N, C-alpha and C positions, 0 to 999 in steps of 0.2 A: 525499602526506600522503592516504590511504586514507579514504576519507569517504562517508559517504551524507546527505544534508539533505534532509527532507521537509516539507511546505510545504501551503496548500489548508486547512489544518483551520479551522474557525469553528462559531458557534451558527447552526443550520436549524431550521422547524420540520418537523413530520411532512409528509414527501409530499415534503421536500424533497429539491435535489440538490445533491453538492460533486464537485469533481475534485480531488482531489489530485495530488502530483507529489512524486517521487524524484530527486535529483539528484545524482548521482553523481561523483567528482574520485577524481585517482591508481590509478587501474585500468582495464584494458579492456575498458571497461563491455560491450560486444559478445560478448564469453566467455562471461559467466553468465547462470546462470538467477536470474531476482528475483521478491522474494516481498512480498507487505503481508499484515502480522499487525494483531490490536490485543488491547488490553488494558482491559477495563472494571473500574473500581471494585470490588476484592475477588474480584477471576477470574481464572483464568490466562491467560497470553498464548496468542492462538490463530489459524491459520493461516487468512489469508481468502482469497490468488489468489495463482496462480502463474503466471506465462510462463516461455516457454524463452527461451534465449539469441536467437535470430533473431527470436522474437513470434511461432512459428507454433503452438504451441499454449498453451493456458490449462486450467489447473481451481481451480473455487471451493470454498468452504465451502456445504455443504446451507443453510444459514443465509441467504447472501446470492444464489445463483445465479437469475436471471432479474434483477437489480435491477444489480449490480454490474459493471464488466467493467475488466480489465486489460490494459494497454496501453504499446508502449514506442517511444521514437524515440532509436536506437542512433546518428546523427548529433548527438545531441542529450544525450545520456548518460542520459537519463530517463527514467524509468517515471513510469506514472499509473497512479490509481486512481477510474475515475467511479462516484458514487456517485448513484442513481436511487430515489426511491419507501422513504427514508430513515424508519427508526420508531425509535423512542426506545432502544430495543435495541438500535441498533445506534452507541450514547453508547458512546468509550472513544476511550484513544490511538491511535493507526493509526503503525505504524512499516514501515518499508521495510527489505527486509535481504538479504542473498546471502551464499554461500560459497566465496569466493576460499582457493586453495592450503592448504584444509583450516581454514581459519579464518573463524568468523560475523564479517558485519559489519553494525552496527545504526546505522539514524542514530538521532535524538536524540526522534523522534515528533512528531506534531502532531493537537491536542485536535478532536476531533468532538463537540459536543454537541446532540442531536436533543430539540427540547423548544418546546412553545407558550407 
């Protein structure tokens, strides 16, 4: 079964850090670029970060550049999103995603809440 499972979301104070994980199963993880998206209440889902299949290149939304880092461990079939200097506006459900054989695969999401 092709699946992505996110974890690591939590309630954190402004300025804090979190690391999200996205565990893949049922497909050859190392062949596919991976993405992190987020969706805040009442807003559209937005692309946060992308990493190539080998992990050699990444891109970020302007809103998170310099604070978030995407990475992956192909041996563990897991992608990560390290989030530092968190702000209240980072509050959202975070999803990992990939496109495999023309189909989008989404995880169930993990809630990140930044609040004092």
